[in-house]
C-alpha positions, 0 to 999 in steps of 0.5 A: 193375791201378791205379785210374787203368787201370780210370778210363781204361778207362771213359773210353775206352768213355764217350767213344770216339775223343776220347782224347789221350794223354801219358805222364802224363795222357789227355784226353777230350773229351764230346759238347758239347766240354768236355775232361777229364783224367785223370792215368794214373799215381796209384795212390791215387785217381783225379785228374781236371781238369775244366772245370766241377764244381759238384756234391758228390758222396760221395768227391770233393774238390776239390784245389788246394794254394794255395787248398784246396777251390777250382777253379784260377784262370785265371792259376794254374799246374798239371800241365805236360801241361795246355797248348794241345797236349794240353788247350786248355780246361784249360791256364792261362788257364781255370779248371778244378778238379781233383778226387781221386776215392776209388772208381770208382763215385764216379768213375762218378757224376762222369763221368756228370753231367759227360757229360751237360753 
């Protein structure tokens, strides 16, 4: 089983009945209405899009090819599956964070923190 599949199962347990899925991403929503989107086919690590990230957890990196270590800006292009239909709060026009998470343990820490916002 891929690490992204394990991550998706954890998200389905943590945020039940909120999944919107495409071939490439699975979007979930917290109780407070924040979105998070998991890239489903990644095998080397867990890749997650969030509306907010202001923490420094072990095994977690903010990824951005254009501006390394920074959030994606409001006008910055991103994964085409992050659009009005699938992820209206993560689409272009919003500041978002793209995280590379090395382990399921680190992923659970991020998800627990984000779910509490």
